[in-house]
Every structure is written in C-alpha cells, then in structure tokens.
ROKOL-195722 format. One line per field, with one value per residue: residue number from 1; z, x, y of N, C-alpha, C, O in turn. Coordinates in Angstrom, 3 decimals. Example, Ala and Ser with C-alpha at 12.3 -4.5 7.8 and 13.67 -1.06 7.14 Angstrom:
% ROKOL-195722
num [1	2]
n_pz [7.800	7.080]
n_px [13.190	12.850]
n_py [-5.690	-2.250]
ca_pz [7.800	7.140]
ca_px [12.300	13.670]
ca_py [-4.500	-1.060]
c_pz [7.800	7.870]
c_px [13.200	12.900]
c_py [-3.300	0.030]
o_pz [8.465	8.039]
o_px [14.236	13.409]
o_py [-3.319	1.138]
***
This chain:
% ROKOL-195722
num [1	2	3	4	5	6	7	8	9	10	11	12	13	14	15	16	17	18	19	20	21	22	23	24	25	26	27	28	29	30	31	32	33	34	35	36	37	38	39	40	41	42	43	44	45	46	47	48	49	50	51	52	53	54	55	56	57	58	59	60	61	62	63	64	65	66	67	68	69	70	71	72	73	74	75	76	77	78	79	80	81	82	83	84	85	86	87	88	89	90	91	92	93	94	95	96	97	98	99	100	101	102	103	104	105	106	107	108	109	110	111	112	113	114	115	116	117	118	119	120	121	122	123	124	125	126	127	128	129	130	131	132	133	134	135	136	137	138	139	140	141	142	143	144	145	146	147	148]
n_pz [91.967	90.008	88.770	90.601	90.462	88.607	89.170	92.008	93.028	93.611	95.898	94.625	91.914	91.777	92.445	90.244	88.091	88.743	88.547	85.820	84.890	85.475	88.097	91.074	93.208	95.887	95.780	94.981	97.204	99.169	98.138	98.373	101.142	101.870	100.567	101.998	104.506	103.943	103.643	101.103	99.925	100.498	100.678	101.831	102.301	99.700	98.255	99.503	98.922	96.104	95.737	96.753	94.921	92.483	92.968	93.501	91.492	89.007	89.140	89.615	90.308	93.032	92.021	89.687	90.830	92.484	90.496	89.122	91.115	91.603	89.189	89.526	91.097	93.886	97.058	97.388	99.793	100.844	98.834	99.016	101.576	101.177	99.220	100.601	102.446	100.917	99.776	101.092	101.423	101.119	100.047	97.738	96.372	96.003	94.334	92.087	91.324	90.713	88.552	86.699	86.413	85.206	82.807	81.602	81.093	80.393	81.593	82.080	79.175	78.402	78.468	78.385	77.128	77.532	80.300	80.373	79.011	80.799	82.958	81.892	81.521	84.209	85.266	83.777	84.834	87.217	89.298	91.621	90.850	92.426	93.282	90.799	89.973	92.016	91.658	89.086	89.416	91.071	89.297	87.191	86.038	84.656	85.460	87.359	90.572	91.063	88.487	86.261]
n_px [85.676	87.585	87.433	88.661	91.270	92.724	92.802	92.313	88.991	86.219	83.437	81.155	81.852	82.106	79.505	78.145	79.294	78.512	75.740	75.555	76.197	73.974	73.318	71.330	70.381	70.429	72.106	74.470	74.947	75.356	77.700	79.465	79.531	80.818	83.292	84.234	84.530	86.669	88.604	89.077	87.962	87.995	86.752	87.335	90.134	91.097	90.044	91.327	94.020	94.001	93.344	95.649	97.506	96.555	97.052	99.870	101.207	99.829	99.482	97.139	94.561	92.275	89.557	89.647	90.573	88.403	86.457	87.571	87.495	84.758	83.929	84.909	82.974	82.810	81.308	79.894	80.352	82.608	84.437	84.613	85.749	88.240	89.392	89.580	91.509	93.821	94.169	95.319	96.273	99.117	100.006	98.487	99.464	102.130	101.709	100.641	102.825	104.646	103.348	103.419	106.201	106.823	105.370	106.273	109.216	111.404	110.750	108.082	106.811	107.945	105.733	102.488	100.787	102.067	101.787	99.017	98.611	99.798	98.083	95.627	96.375	96.804	94.275	92.686	93.631	92.396	92.924	92.347	91.420	92.928	95.118	96.237	97.068	98.931	100.900	101.817	102.693	104.851	106.698	106.829	106.892	104.835	102.207	100.189	99.155	95.667	94.949	93.322]
n_py [123.996	123.994	126.494	128.122	127.435	128.837	131.637	133.804	134.324	136.527	136.275	137.155	136.863	134.068	133.286	134.425	132.971	130.366	130.624	131.137	128.651	127.239	126.593	126.769	129.543	128.745	126.499	127.746	129.369	127.390	126.235	128.399	128.714	126.352	126.757	128.952	127.746	126.074	127.910	128.959	131.085	134.490	137.376	139.930	139.966	139.432	141.595	143.777	143.146	143.248	145.945	147.219	146.194	147.221	149.904	149.987	148.442	148.699	151.376	152.966	155.365	156.227	156.266	154.645	152.288	151.596	151.178	148.965	147.020	146.820	145.745	143.228	142.193	142.637	143.465	146.735	148.227	146.958	147.486	150.290	150.512	149.209	150.853	153.274	152.491	152.252	154.694	156.935	160.342	160.832	158.413	158.245	160.435	159.634	157.413	158.686	160.273	158.236	157.043	159.149	159.402	157.002	157.125	159.530	159.404	161.000	163.316	165.701	167.206	170.496	172.669	174.243	172.515	170.096	169.845	169.698	167.308	165.514	165.886	164.927	162.266	161.363	161.857	160.096	157.770	157.678	159.464	162.135	165.574	167.433	165.900	165.312	167.896	168.515	166.500	167.060	169.668	169.217	168.237	169.985	173.390	174.460	174.581	176.579	177.879	177.869	177.266	174.940]
ca_pz [92.365	88.829	88.466	91.561	90.237	87.726	89.906	93.110	92.612	94.680	96.061	93.577	90.658	91.870	92.373	88.858	87.236	89.046	87.969	84.374	84.608	85.754	89.504	91.730	94.220	97.095	95.540	94.978	98.596	99.839	97.644	98.961	102.557	101.930	100.169	103.143	105.536	103.506	103.494	99.694	99.520	101.536	99.929	102.408	102.047	98.255	97.845	100.002	98.149	94.750	95.810	96.866	93.661	91.473	93.269	93.454	90.257	87.846	89.402	89.407	91.345	93.780	91.217	88.826	91.704	92.854	89.316	88.850	92.152	91.383	88.046	90.081	91.838	95.333	97.598	97.335	101.070	100.947	97.880	99.601	102.697	100.629	98.527	101.657	103.083	100.059	99.151	101.967	100.539	100.781	99.183	96.450	95.735	95.580	93.188	90.941	90.915	90.082	87.242	85.821	86.145	84.262	81.518	81.056	81.582	80.174	82.221	81.417	78.160	78.932	77.887	78.966	76.497	78.233	81.605	80.111	78.660	82.049	83.742	81.297	81.816	85.606	85.447	83.214	85.712	88.386	90.363	91.818	90.251	93.313	93.221	89.474	89.976	92.902	91.054	87.938	89.957	91.626	88.204	86.121	86.403	83.685	86.051	88.485	91.525	90.558	87.173	86.000]
ca_px [87.066	88.399	87.490	89.559	92.654	93.394	93.041	91.378	87.734	85.373	82.198	80.240	82.259	81.771	78.045	77.783	79.698	77.661	74.420	75.683	76.266	72.672	73.109	70.362	70.930	70.679	73.300	75.614	75.170	75.964	79.077	80.255	79.720	81.866	84.565	84.678	84.999	87.971	89.452	89.405	87.375	88.044	86.557	87.980	91.578	91.324	89.740	92.407	95.233	93.850	93.402	97.073	98.172	96.141	97.736	101.329	101.709	99.188	99.550	95.817	94.025	91.147	88.347	89.873	90.656	87.031	85.806	88.119	87.012	83.324	83.831	85.180	81.756	82.915	80.266	80.258	80.912	83.950	85.256	84.863	86.679	89.563	89.918	89.986	92.727	95.005	94.233	95.702	96.810	100.537	100.154	97.901	100.420	103.278	101.283	100.527	104.193	105.239	102.705	103.989	107.608	106.867	104.838	107.129	110.560	112.304	110.152	106.893	107.192	107.950	104.731	101.161	100.231	102.673	101.121	97.652	98.715	100.062	96.843	94.687	96.879	96.520	92.829	92.184	94.065	91.524	93.378	91.517	92.015	93.948	96.303	96.835	97.773	100.105	101.931	102.389	103.404	106.119	107.617	106.798	106.502	103.846	100.885	100.285	98.036	94.424	94.624	92.861]
ca_py [124.091	124.258	127.923	128.768	127.015	129.790	132.876	134.007	134.946	137.041	135.511	137.598	136.228	132.650	133.207	134.728	131.849	129.217	130.907	130.983	127.211	126.651	126.274	127.635	130.454	127.951	125.693	128.658	129.750	126.229	126.108	129.486	128.400	125.326	127.378	129.758	126.804	125.571	129.100	129.154	132.365	135.519	138.612	141.109	139.898	139.541	142.968	144.639	142.843	143.778	147.411	147.577	145.845	148.203	151.152	149.881	147.861	149.344	152.817	153.541	156.226	155.662	156.029	153.483	151.108	151.251	150.609	147.631	146.102	146.601	144.823	141.898	141.849	142.762	144.346	148.152	148.693	146.398	148.242	151.612	150.318	148.878	152.034	154.216	151.994	152.433	156.021	158.034	161.386	160.686	157.242	158.601	161.344	158.824	156.600	159.594	160.627	157.050	156.884	160.181	159.084	155.885	157.576	160.594	159.061	162.132	164.491	166.231	168.205	171.863	173.555	174.060	171.314	168.970	169.740	169.243	165.890	164.803	165.968	163.977	160.924	161.035	161.855	158.842	156.684	157.694	160.357	163.326	166.775	167.998	165.042	165.526	169.176	168.432	165.646	167.782	170.822	168.747	167.917	170.980	174.749	174.933	174.688	177.522	177.819	178.448	176.722	173.601]
c_pz [91.179	88.533	89.418	91.331	89.373	88.424	91.014	92.600	93.830	94.785	94.979	92.231	90.656	91.728	90.925	87.935	87.486	88.463	86.450	83.973	84.980	87.190	90.105	92.735	95.497	96.938	95.561	96.405	99.363	99.422	98.270	100.448	102.707	101.574	101.287	104.256	105.218	103.332	102.050	99.151	100.715	100.833	100.509	102.139	100.554	97.776	98.286	99.211	96.735	94.736	95.907	95.550	92.563	91.707	93.008	92.115	89.032	87.958	89.069	90.584	91.978	92.946	90.332	89.645	92.069	91.678	89.016	89.869	91.993	90.201	88.515	91.022	93.360	95.817	97.674	98.641	101.278	100.012	98.465	100.745	102.177	99.935	99.544	102.280	102.240	99.487	100.174	101.098	100.152	99.866	97.793	95.670	95.210	94.364	91.936	90.418	90.210	88.696	86.246	85.441	85.134	82.868	80.844	81.582	81.422	80.811	81.424	80.390	78.689	78.173	78.625	78.395	77.163	79.588	81.433	79.770	79.916	82.918	83.214	81.617	83.238	85.868	84.920	84.053	87.033	89.532	90.421	91.178	91.112	93.280	91.882	89.469	90.843	92.268	89.893	88.421	90.514	90.530	87.139	86.663	85.544	84.203	87.280	89.339	90.935	89.173	87.312	87.032]
c_px [87.956	88.519	88.417	91.020	93.430	93.751	92.014	90.158	86.994	84.129	81.194	80.565	81.890	80.262	77.566	78.105	78.846	76.264	74.449	75.735	74.976	72.422	72.107	71.081	71.276	71.934	74.561	75.956	75.828	77.424	79.970	80.507	80.843	83.230	85.116	85.212	86.395	89.001	89.926	88.849	87.424	87.970	87.315	89.482	91.879	91.097	90.853	93.696	95.158	93.933	94.851	97.806	97.815	96.839	99.236	101.869	101.125	99.178	98.227	95.429	92.787	89.899	88.497	89.983	89.247	86.297	86.270	87.615	85.518	83.088	84.063	84.060	81.945	81.774	80.774	80.889	82.332	84.915	85.608	85.875	88.095	90.194	90.363	91.312	93.970	95.123	94.407	96.398	98.274	100.779	99.600	98.858	101.635	102.921	101.157	101.908	104.863	104.649	103.253	105.430	107.732	106.422	105.781	108.548	111.552	111.804	108.940	107.347	106.994	106.991	103.418	100.509	100.789	102.027	99.693	97.636	98.938	98.808	95.822	95.084	96.509	95.016	92.217	92.581	93.287	91.972	92.493	92.200	93.118	95.240	97.009	97.657	99.025	101.229	102.607	103.212	104.772	107.150	107.716	106.391	105.385	102.413	101.032	99.051	96.822	94.055	94.011	92.220]
c_py [124.460	125.742	128.671	128.399	128.005	131.097	132.981	134.763	135.477	136.157	135.886	136.968	134.744	132.461	133.430	133.549	130.610	129.412	130.721	129.506	126.488	126.246	127.254	128.530	129.694	127.095	126.558	129.083	128.615	126.065	127.179	129.253	127.380	125.908	128.256	128.868	126.283	126.691	129.305	130.467	133.307	136.872	139.794	141.105	140.076	140.970	143.924	144.412	143.399	145.301	147.876	147.310	146.852	149.538	151.048	149.392	148.564	150.862	153.520	154.419	155.606	155.373	154.801	152.202	150.653	150.614	149.199	146.612	145.817	145.660	143.388	141.432	141.777	143.645	145.795	148.635	148.169	147.131	149.602	151.528	150.057	150.077	153.079	153.793	152.250	153.841	157.136	159.070	161.191	159.487	157.517	159.502	160.575	157.973	157.468	159.978	159.451	156.822	157.906	159.855	157.957	156.335	158.572	160.400	160.215	163.413	164.957	167.259	169.628	172.775	173.336	172.805	170.054	168.746	169.234	167.755	165.049	164.776	164.964	162.541	160.512	160.954	160.557	157.641	156.709	158.570	161.587	164.538	167.390	167.195	165.212	166.811	169.122	167.633	166.364	168.966	170.415	168.499	169.002	172.347	175.285	174.917	175.583	177.406	178.508	177.938	175.345	172.884]
o_pz [91.338	88.098	89.077	91.942	89.400	88.284	90.970	91.836	94.934	93.872	94.477	91.488	89.647	90.989	90.440	87.097	86.550	87.943	85.863	82.856	84.824	87.479	89.702	93.068	96.122	97.869	96.094	96.769	100.131	100.258	98.653	100.951	103.566	102.220	101.501	104.880	106.119	102.921	101.814	98.060	101.804	100.443	99.758	101.784	100.191	96.978	97.513	98.866	96.227	93.827	95.223	95.122	91.803	90.750	92.364	91.652	88.132	86.981	88.349	91.704	91.515	93.141	90.233	89.202	91.976	91.851	88.691	89.516	92.225	90.218	87.970	91.669	94.034	95.063	97.985	98.605	101.835	100.363	98.419	100.863	102.693	100.049	99.371	102.604	102.784	98.783	100.119	100.123	98.988	99.006	96.791	94.462	94.105	93.457	90.843	89.208	89.219	87.768	85.091	84.287	84.303	81.867	79.648	82.429	82.250	80.590	80.243	80.700	79.343	77.328	79.382	79.092	77.337	79.980	82.239	80.198	80.072	83.542	83.994	81.941	83.448	86.604	85.552	83.988	87.884	90.640	89.406	90.984	90.581	93.253	91.828	89.019	90.445	92.331	89.733	87.902	90.435	90.795	86.276	87.630	85.679	83.446	88.127	88.895	90.373	88.727	88.334	86.831]
o_px [88.959	89.572	88.908	91.911	94.660	94.865	90.970	90.280	87.125	83.817	80.467	79.662	81.415	79.800	76.691	77.286	78.500	75.671	73.495	75.362	74.879	71.407	72.039	72.243	72.301	72.733	75.593	77.130	76.761	78.284	81.105	81.586	81.713	84.225	86.328	86.224	87.207	90.134	91.042	89.213	86.957	88.990	87.885	90.044	92.812	91.875	91.270	94.388	96.132	94.525	95.245	98.632	98.684	97.182	99.813	102.897	101.860	98.898	98.196	95.907	92.303	89.252	87.571	89.535	88.930	85.594	85.460	87.338	85.070	82.147	83.485	84.187	81.317	81.306	81.940	81.868	83.172	86.071	86.764	86.755	89.052	91.400	91.410	92.146	95.057	96.087	93.719	97.056	98.636	101.658	100.166	99.033	102.110	103.740	101.525	102.133	105.569	105.367	103.520	105.828	108.640	107.035	106.051	109.011	112.449	112.374	108.798	108.187	105.994	107.415	103.259	99.767	100.074	101.752	99.210	96.740	98.331	98.505	95.215	94.238	95.959	94.551	91.327	91.929	93.501	91.453	91.955	93.415	94.140	96.331	98.238	98.803	100.073	102.389	103.825	104.295	105.732	108.352	108.592	105.635	105.011	101.489	101.897	98.020	96.928	92.931	94.158	91.818]
o_py [125.157	126.209	129.747	128.989	128.015	131.601	132.331	135.721	134.949	135.392	135.029	136.583	134.223	131.591	132.712	133.172	129.890	128.466	130.212	129.149	125.270	125.612	128.415	128.300	129.966	126.985	126.150	129.148	128.849	125.787	126.896	129.567	127.526	125.580	128.302	129.188	126.076	126.441	129.768	130.905	132.972	137.439	140.586	142.141	140.791	141.492	144.786	145.369	143.955	145.883	148.820	148.117	147.280	150.232	151.924	149.888	148.972	151.556	154.518	154.236	154.573	154.344	153.996	151.144	149.467	149.618	148.331	145.466	144.694	144.866	142.448	140.393	140.960	144.498	146.039	149.380	148.875	147.365	150.021	152.381	150.633	150.296	153.704	154.638	152.444	154.142	158.156	158.706	161.365	159.533	157.080	159.345	160.835	157.823	157.035	160.005	159.642	156.450	157.573	160.015	157.956	155.962	158.463	161.164	160.375	164.482	164.642	168.105	169.922	173.563	172.379	172.112	169.067	167.612	168.439	167.028	163.989	163.760	164.230	161.708	159.431	160.084	159.988	156.599	155.845	158.438	162.030	164.534	167.824	167.765	165.254	166.820	169.631	168.040	166.287	169.234	171.180	168.542	168.944	172.441	176.450	175.216	175.360	176.899	179.598	178.164	174.675	171.738]
***
C-alpha cells in the first residue's frame, strides 16, 4: 500500500516492485487481485489518463507517448489502444502546434535551418513526419510541398 501512496502505479510496475522485494509471482498476483477489488489499481483508466496528460501537458507525439507508457510497464495492447484514442489527426496536429508555439515563442526562425530545427524538435517529441511538416508549414513558409 505504501508504494501506491506516492503515485498511481500500473499492475506491471507493482508486480516488478514486489518481485524486487522478494515476493513470489503467486503472492504478487494475489496482491493485485486484492488491489483491483479495492479499486486501487485500474490499468485501463491510468493508461488513458497518462496518454492524455503526455499529449496535453508534455506535448508529446504518439511515438513518445507509447514509449513512456511501455516504460511504465503497461501491456502493449493497452498502450496501443490508449495512443490511438489520443492521437486522432486533428488532436495530434493541435499538440504539435502547441509544442512549436511553446518552444518557438517568437516564431520559427525565418530560414531553412529554422524549419529544420523545428522539424527535429517535433520529431524528437514523437510526432510523425507528416504532422511535423504540417505544423511547420502552418507557421513558416520555409518548407514546401515535397520536401523533408
């Protein structure tokens, strides 16, 4: 119970921590069953909430969101479902635009190098190449159709 008092954990994280403390797999399973009965663990709700938070607050793209959720030891199918739910094209585009606006408060530097810097920034945040180009194109004339 103490480990849940600091922050919400996924079942995978709890199982990993219990194993590190010397508990058997059966004991970890029993503990998780009890935690579910008490509504203290809900992987689907936690995964969906974290995916939205990573998109809205941290302004991450789908690839980075998936990576962050997998690090938290959520099942891969649940991660894919949560990422699909938060990465509709219009929402992904809005998150990319918000990330650019925050990073380049004065606007993207007026040059091909500025557009390249913005592209690298968005790409490292986990946005797809198409989303990167669309977001930059909306703020700068230095990227033309067919490039990058």
